[in-house]
PAROLO-866555 format. One record per residue: residue in three letters; chain; residue number from 1; x, y, z of N, C-alpha, C in turn. Coordinates in steps of 0.05 Angstrom, whole numbers. Example, Ala and Ser with C-alpha at 12.3 -4.5 7.8 and 13.67 -1.06 7.14 Angstrom:
BEGIN
PT  residu  chaine  num     n_X     n_Y     n_Z    ca_X    ca_Y    ca_Z     c_X     c_Y     c_Z
PT     Ala       A    1     264    -114     156     246     -90     156     264     -66     156
PT     Ser       A    2     257     -45     142     273     -21     143     258       1     157
***
This chain:
BEGIN
PT  residu  chaine  num     n_X     n_Y     n_Z    ca_X    ca_Y    ca_Z     c_X     c_Y     c_Z
PT     Met       A    1      17     -24       0       0       0       0      18      25       0
PT     Thr       A    2      11      44     -17      27      68     -19      13      91      -4
PT     Gly       A    3      29     111       3      19     134      18       1     153       2
PT     Ile       A    4     -12     171      16     -30     190       4     -14     213      -8
PT     Val       A    5     -24     224     -30     -13     249     -41     -35     270     -42
PT     Ile       A    6     -30     292     -29     -48     314     -28     -35     337     -43
PT     Ala       A    7     -48     346     -65     -37     367     -82     -53     393     -78
PT     Ile       A    8     -39     415     -72     -52     441     -68     -39     462     -85
PT     Asp       A    9     -55     473    -103     -45     494    -121     -58     521    -114
PT     Gly       A   10     -48     542    -127     -61     568    -124     -41     591    -125
PT     Pro       A   11     -50     615    -128     -33     638    -129     -22     645    -101
PT     Ala       A   12      -3     663    -100       9     671     -75     -11     685     -57
PT     Gly       A   13      -8     682     -31     -25     696     -12     -51     683      -6
PT     Thr       A   14     -56     659     -17     -81     646     -11     -80     630      15
PT     Gly       A   15     -56     627      26     -53     611      50     -45     582      45
PT     Lys       A   16     -39     576      20     -35     547      14     -10     536      28
PT     Ser       A   17      11     552      32      34     541      45      28     535      75
PT     Thr       A   18      15     554      88       8     550     116     -11     527     120
PT     Val       A   19     -31     525     102     -50     503     104     -37     477      98
PT     Ala       A   20     -20     476      77      -7     451      69      11     441      92
PT     Arg       A   21      26     459     105      43     451     127      27     439     150
PT     Glu       A   22       5     452     156     -11     443     179     -25     417     173
PT     Val       A   23     -35     414     149     -47     388     141     -26     366     143
PT     Ala       A   24      -2     371     133      19     351     134      26     345     163
PT     Arg       A   25      28     365     180      34     360     208      13     343     222
PT     Arg       A   26     -12     350     217     -33     335     231     -35     306     221
PT     Met       A   27     -29     302     195     -31     275     183      -4     260     184
PT     Arg       A   28      17     272     195      43     260     197      54     253     169
PT     Leu       A   29      51     273     151      60     269     123      84     288     118
PT     Ala       A   30      98     284      96     119     302      88     105     327      76
PT     Tyr       A   31     120     350      78     110     375      67     130     384      46
PT     Phe       A   32     119     388      21     136     395      -1     127     421     -14
PT     Asp       A   33     141     443     -10     136     468     -23     151     468     -50
PT     Thr       A   34     137     461     -72     151     458     -97     161     485    -108
PT     Gly       A   35     148     507     -99     158     533    -108     186     538     -98
PT     Ala       A   36     194     525     -76     221     530     -66     242     519     -85
PT     Thr       A   37     235     500    -102     255     490    -121     261     511    -142
PT     Tyr       A   38     242     528    -149     247     549    -168     262     572    -154
PT     Arg       A   39     256     576    -129     269     597    -114     299     591    -109
PT     Val       A   40     304     566    -102     332     559     -97     348     558    -123
PT     Gly       A   41     334     551    -145     347     552    -170     354     581    -178
PT     Thr       A   42     336     599    -172     341     628    -177     364     638    -160
PT     Leu       A   43     364     631    -134     386     640    -117     413     629    -127
PT     Trp       A   44     414     604    -135     438     591    -144     449     606    -169
PT     Cys       A   45     431     612    -188     439     626    -212     449     654    -206
PT     Leu       A   46     436     668    -188     445     695    -180     472     694    -167
PT     Arg       A   47     476     674    -150     502     672    -137     524     665    -156
PT     Glu       A   48     518     650    -177     538     641    -196     541     660    -219
PT     Gly       A   49     526     682    -218     528     703    -239     516     695    -266
PT     Val       A   50     497     677    -266     485     668    -290     463     688    -299
PT     Asp       A   51     463     695    -324     443     712    -335     416     697    -336
PT     Leu       A   52     397     707    -320     371     693    -319     356     694    -345
PT     Gly       A   53     365     711    -364     352     712    -390     363     692    -409
PT     Asn       A   54     385     679    -401     397     658    -418     385     631    -410
PT     Gln       A   55     365     622    -424     350     599    -415     367     573    -414
PT     Gly       A   56     385     570    -433     401     546    -433     420     545    -409
PT     Asp       A   57     432     567    -402     451     568    -379     435     564    -353
PT     Val       A   58     412     576    -351     395     572    -327     388     543    -324
PT     Ala       A   59     379     530    -345     371     502    -344     395     485    -335
PT     Ala       A   60     418     491    -346     442     475    -339     449     478    -310
PT     Met       A   61     445     502    -299     452     507    -271     433     492    -252
PT     Val       A   62     406     493    -258     388     480    -240     390     450    -242
PT     Ala       A   63     400     440    -265     404     411    -268     427     400    -251
PT     Thr       A   64     445     417    -244     470     408    -230     472     418    -202
PT     Met       A   65     454     435    -192     457     446    -165     454     424    -144
PT     Asn       A   66     468     427    -122     468     408    -101     449     417     -79
PT     Val       A   67     425     406     -78     404     415     -59     393     392     -43
PT     Glu       A   68     389     396     -18     376     376       0     350     389      10
PT     Leu       A   69     328     374       7     302     383      17     296     370      44
PT     Ile       A   70     289     387      63     280     377      89     250     380      90
PT     Leu       A   71     236     357      90     207     357      86     191     355     111
PT     Asn       A   72     203     361     134     190     361     160     171     385     161
PT     Pro       A   73     145     381     163     126     404     163     130     423     186
PT     Ser       A   74     142     413     208     146     431     231     171     448     228
PT     Asn       A   75     189     439     210     214     454     206     225     449     178
PT     Pro       A   76     211     456     157     220     451     130     245     468     124
PT     Ala       A   77     262     458     107     286     473     101     297     466      73
PT     Ile       A   78     312     484      62     325     481      36     355     484      41
PT     Val       A   79     371     464      35     399     465      39     413     465      12
PT     Leu       A   80     427     487       6     441     490     -19     472     489     -15
PT     Glu       A   81     485     470     -27     513     467     -24     521     467       6
PT     Gly       A   82     505     453      22     511     450      50     502     473      68
PT     Glu       A   83     490     494      56     481     518      71     451     519      72
PT     Asp       A   84     440     524      95     411     527      98     403     555      86
PT     Val       A   85     389     555      64     382     580      50     352     585      52
PT     Ser       A   86     339     573      71     310     574      73     300     603      75
PT     Arg       A   87     314     620      89     306     648      91     315     664      67
PT     Leu       A   88     338     658      56     349     673      33     331     670       8
PT     Ile       A   89     319     647       4     303     643     -20     276     658     -18
PT     Arg       A   90     270     669       6     246     685      10     251     715       8
PT     Ser       A   91     276     722       2     284     751       0     270     764     -23
PT     Asp       A   92     268     791     -22     256     806     -44     271     802     -70
PT     Thr       A   93     298     800     -68     314     797     -91     306     772    -107
PT     Val       A   94     303     750     -92     295     725    -105     266     726    -114
PT     Ala       A   95     248     737     -97     220     738    -104     215     754    -130
PT     Leu       A   96     230     774    -135     226     791    -159     239     779    -184
PT     Gln       A   97     255     758    -181     269     746    -203     260     718    -209
PT     Val       A   98     246     705    -191     241     676    -193     224     669    -217
PT     Ser       A   99     207     687    -227     191     680    -250     207     675    -275
PT     Lys       A  100     231     686    -276     249     682    -299     258     652    -300
PT     Val       A  101     259     640    -277     266     611    -276     240     595    -279
PT     Ala       A  102     219     604    -266     194     589    -267     181     588    -295
PT     Thr       A  103     187     608    -311     176     609    -338     196     599    -359
PT     Asn       A  104     219     590    -351     239     577    -368     230     548    -372
PT     Leu       A  105     220     542    -395     208     516    -400     227     492    -396
PT     Glu       A  106     252     496    -403     271     474    -399     278     471    -370
PT     Ala       A  107     282     493    -356     287     491    -327     262     480    -313
PT     Arg       A  108     239     488    -322     214     478    -310     211     448    -314
PT     Arg       A  109     220     438    -338     219     409    -342     237     394    -323
PT     Ile       A  110     261     404    -319     281     392    -302     271     392    -273
PT     Leu       A  111     262     415    -264     252     417    -236     227     401    -232
PT     Gly       A  112     210     400    -253     185     385    -251     190     355    -247
PT     Gln       A  113     210     345    -261     217     316    -257     228     312    -229
PT     Trp       A  114     243     330    -219     253     328    -191     230     327    -172
PT     Gln       A  115     210     345    -176     187     346    -159     171     319    -160
PT     Arg       A  116     168     308    -183     154     282    -186     169     261    -170
PT     Asp       A  117     195     261    -173     212     241    -159     209     243    -129
PT     Val       A  118     208     268    -119     205     272     -90     178     262     -80
PT     Ile       A  119     157     268     -95     130     260     -88     128     229     -88
PT     Glu       A  120     139     217    -109     138     188    -111     153     175     -88
PT     Ser       A  121     176     186     -80     192     175     -59     177     175     -32
PT     Glu       A  122     160     195     -28     144     197      -3     121     177      -3
PT     Arg       A  123     113     168     -26      91     148     -27     101     121     -17
PT     Val       A  124     126     117     -18     137      90     -10     157      91      12
PT     Gly       A  125     167     115      19     188     116      40     193     145      46
PT     Gly       A  126     219     154      45     226     181      50     221     191      78
PT     Tyr       A  127     218     217      82     214     228     108     189     217     122
PT     Ser       A  128     168     213     106     142     204     117     141     174     122
PT     Glu       A  129     162     160     114     163     131     116     139     118     101
PT     Gly       A  130     132     131      78     111     119      61      83     128      68
PT     Arg       A  131      80     146      88      53     155      94      42     174      72
PT     Gly       A  132      61     189      60      52     206      38      62     235      42
PT     Val       A  133      51     252      25      61     279      23      39     299      16
PT     Val       A  134      42     323      27      26     346      18      44     363       2
PT     Ala       A  135      39     366     -24      55     382     -42      39     406     -51
PT     Glu       A  136      51     429     -50      37     453     -58      54     469     -78
PT     Gly       A  137      39     483     -96      53     499    -116      33     512    -136
PT     Arg       A  138      40     511    -162      24     523    -183      11     502    -201
PT     Asp       A  139      26     480    -206      17     461    -226      17     432    -215
PT     Ile       A  140      14     429    -189      16     402    -177      -9     386    -184
PT     Thr       A  141     -32     399    -184     -57     385    -189     -61     377    -219
PT     Thr       A  142     -46     390    -236     -50     386    -265     -26     374    -280
PT     Ile       A  143      -2     381    -273      22     373    -288      39     353    -272
PT     Ile       A  144      45     360    -247      64     345    -231      51     320    -219
PT     Ala       A  145      27     323    -207      14     300    -195     -16     300    -201
PT     Pro       A  146     -23     297    -227     -51     298    -235     -67     274    -224
PT     Asp       A  147     -53     253    -215     -67     230    -203     -66     231    -173
PT     Ala       A  148     -60     254    -161     -60     256    -132     -87     248    -120
PT     Asp       A  149     -86     237     -96    -111     227     -83    -130     250     -77
PT     Val       A  150    -118     273     -69    -134     297     -63    -122     320     -79
PT     Arg       A  151    -138     335     -95    -129     357    -110    -145     382    -104
PT     Val       A  152    -131     403     -95    -145     427     -86    -133     452     -99
PT     Leu       A  153    -150     470    -108    -141     496    -117    -150     517     -97
PT     Met       A  154    -131     530     -84    -138     551     -64    -138     578     -78
PT     Thr       A  155    -159     593     -73    -161     620     -84    -168     640     -62
PT     Ala       A  156    -165     665     -68    -173     687     -50    -173     713     -66
PT     Asp       A  157    -188     732     -56    -190     758     -70    -162     770     -72
PT     Glu       A  158    -157     784     -94    -130     795     -99    -120     813     -77
PT     Glu       A  159    -137     832     -68    -128     851     -48    -123     837     -21
PT     Val       A  160    -138     816     -16    -134     801       9    -107     787       8
PT     Arg       A  161    -100     776     -15     -75     763     -18     -51     782     -14
PT     Val       A  162     -53     806     -25     -32     825     -22     -30     834       7
PT     Ala       A  163     -53     838      20     -53     847      48     -41     826      66
PT     Arg       A  164     -46     801      60     -35     779      77      -5     779      76
PT     Arg       A  165       6     782      52      35     782      49      47     807      61
PT     Ala       A  166      34     830      57      44     855      68      43     854      99
PT     Gly       A  167      24     839     109      21     837     138      43     821     151
PT     Glu       A  168      60     808     134      82     793     145     106     811     149
PT     Gly       A  169     102     838     145     124     857     151     139     867     127
PT     Ala       A  170     131     860     103     145     869      79     133     895      69
PT     Asp       A  171     148     908      51     139     933      39     115     927      20
PT     Val       A  172      94     943      23      69     937       8      74     938     -22
PT     Ala       A  173      88     958     -32      92     961     -61     109     937     -72
PT     Thr       A  174     129     929     -56     145     907     -64     129     881     -64
PT     Val       A  175     112     878     -44      95     854     -42      76     853     -65
PT     Arg       A  176      64     876     -72      45     876     -94      58     867    -120
PT     Glu       A  177      82     877    -126      95     869    -150     104     839    -149
PT     Ala       A  178     114     831    -126     123     803    -123     100     784    -126
PT     Val       A  179      77     790    -114      54     772    -114      40     773    -141
PT     Leu       A  180      31     797    -148      14     799    -172      32     798    -198
PT     Gly       A  181      56     809    -196      74     807    -219      81     778    -225
PT     Arg       A  182      87     763    -204      94     735    -209      70     720    -219
PT     Asp       A  183      47     726    -209      22     713    -219      20     717    -249
PT     Arg       A  184      24     742    -258      21     748    -287      42     732    -303
PT     Gln       A  185      67     732    -293      88     718    -308      83     688    -308
PT     Asp       A  186      77     676    -285      74     647    -284      50     638    -300
PT     Ala       A  187      30     655    -301       5     648    -316      10     644    -346
PT     Thr       A  188      34     652    -355      40     648    -384      48     619    -389
PT     Val       A  189      55     604    -368      63     576    -373      46     556    -357
PT     Val       A  190      30     565    -339      13     546    -324     -12     560    -314
PT     Glu       A  191     -34     545    -313     -60     555    -304     -64     548    -275
PT     Phe       A  192     -66     569    -258     -70     563    -230     -91     582    -217
PT     His       A  193    -108     593    -234    -130     609    -225    -157     595    -227
PT     Thr       A  194    -158     575    -245    -183     561    -249    -179     531    -245
PT     Ala       A  195    -196     519    -230    -193     490    -223    -198     473    -248
PT     Ala       A  196    -180     453    -251    -183     434    -272    -204     414    -264
PT     Asp       A  197    -213     397    -283    -233     376    -276    -223     359    -253
PT     Gly       A  198    -240     355    -233    -233     338    -211    -219     352    -188
PT     Val       A  199    -213     377    -192    -199     393    -172    -219     409    -156
PT     Val       A  200    -217     408    -129    -236     422    -112    -226     450    -106
PT     Thr       A  201    -242     470    -110    -234     498    -104    -241     504     -75
PT     Val       A  202    -222     515     -60    -226     525     -33    -219     555     -33
PT     Asp       A  203    -239     572     -30    -235     601     -29    -230     609       0
PT     Thr       A  204    -206     619       5    -198     625      33    -202     654      40
PT     Thr       A  205    -215     669      23    -219     698      28    -230     703      56
PT     Asp       A  206    -251     688      63    -264     693      89    -260     670     108
PT     Leu       A  207    -240     653     103    -235     630     120    -212     635     139
PT     Thr       A  208    -213     624     163    -190     624     180    -172     602     171
PT     Ile       A  209    -147     602     180    -129     580     173    -140     553     181
PT     Asp       A  210    -151     552     206    -161     527     215    -184     517     198
PT     Glu       A  211    -202     535     189    -224     527     172    -214     517     146
PT     Ala       A  212    -193     529     134    -182     520     109    -169     492     113
PT     Val       A  213    -155     489     135    -142     463     141    -163     441     143
PT     Arg       A  214    -185     447     158    -206     427     161    -219     420     135
PT     Ala       A  215    -221     439     117    -233     433      90    -216     413      75
PT     Val       A  216    -189     416      77    -172     397      63    -172     370      77
PT     Leu       A  217    -172     370     104    -172     345     119    -198     329     113
PT     Thr       A  218    -220     343     110    -245     330     103    -243     316      76
PT     Leu       A  219    -230     329      57    -226     316      31    -208     292      33
PT     Ala       A  220    -188     294      50    -169     271      54    -183     248      67
PT     Glu       A  221    -201     253      85    -216     232      99    -233     216      80
PT     Arg       A  222    -243     229      60    -261     216      41    -246     195      24
PT     Val       A  223    -220     198      21    -205     179       4    -188     160      20
PT     Ser       A  224    -188     163      46    -171     146      63    -185     119      68
***
């Protein structure tokens, strides 16, 4: 018997990361923020002086970077070349550049295969010891894990999403560009605003985190 896969997609600021982590914690599953793979790839290219506009060079860099994923939902981490860069990949510098990697189709293909491998490993072993994984991102329900046991698209009103991110202490103008600008860029290569067939939409505009978590747990209970 293999573990459960819960896929959660949606734009930034919908609460999907917080909800995914809490669902994973309560169900004792691995937590996989697939967006972090694009962020760490961006950080690595910036550090190595790679022109993010050169798609071939970017793809080559993400294919060879040395990254360890810590999938513990209570303390997830990204380790690049032996250094914990979990905070660095959330910097404004990375946030404003990451779409150049995320919209690079060759880099996206490489990172997408990595994501599939991680998800599959948690179905049979890995951090969760085969219990499964909660994976969140932009295209998990459609491209990366279309056969996931639970598929959810999280949405929220645009201004609510910006306010949530700004409420974390960041500059509002920077947040608006990072959130909405990345949405516009990423939407050129993946659909994450409208639920695909079989994907359940959870609108978190007026939901508390606990209410959103319970909505996902209810869906998981139905397939367990």
